[in-house]
C-alpha positions, 0 to 999 in steps of 0.5 A: 652920591651922583646920579651916575654912581646912583644909576650904576649901584641901582643896576649893578646886581641885576641880571643882564636883561634887567639891567638893560631894561632899567638902563633903557628906561632911565635913558627914556625918562630923563629929559635929554636936555636936563639931568641926562647930560651930566649923567652922560658926561660923568660916565664918559669920564669913567672906566670901560664899563661906564663908557659902554653904559653912556653909549648904550644910554646915548643910543637909547636917548638919540643922543648922537653927540655922545655916539660920536665921542665914542667913535674916538674911544681908546677901546676898539670895542666901544668904537665898534659898538658906536659904529653900529649905533 
């Protein structure tokens, strides 16, 4: 199981606030230049939920490169969230 799949499995059954808290903690504890980029890349290649999760993690981890990618997402909701980030 990949790190991204493991993360999504871990937060899948959590209530919304707990899910966001767990995702934020994950983004803050991974080094931005080490373990986080592969997770973000895998999530960005996924479905809408995965791309939204990547954008959330990137926002918490201060990764403007991922926010820029989200600005070109085919989903207008993700583009709007990227604009607000």
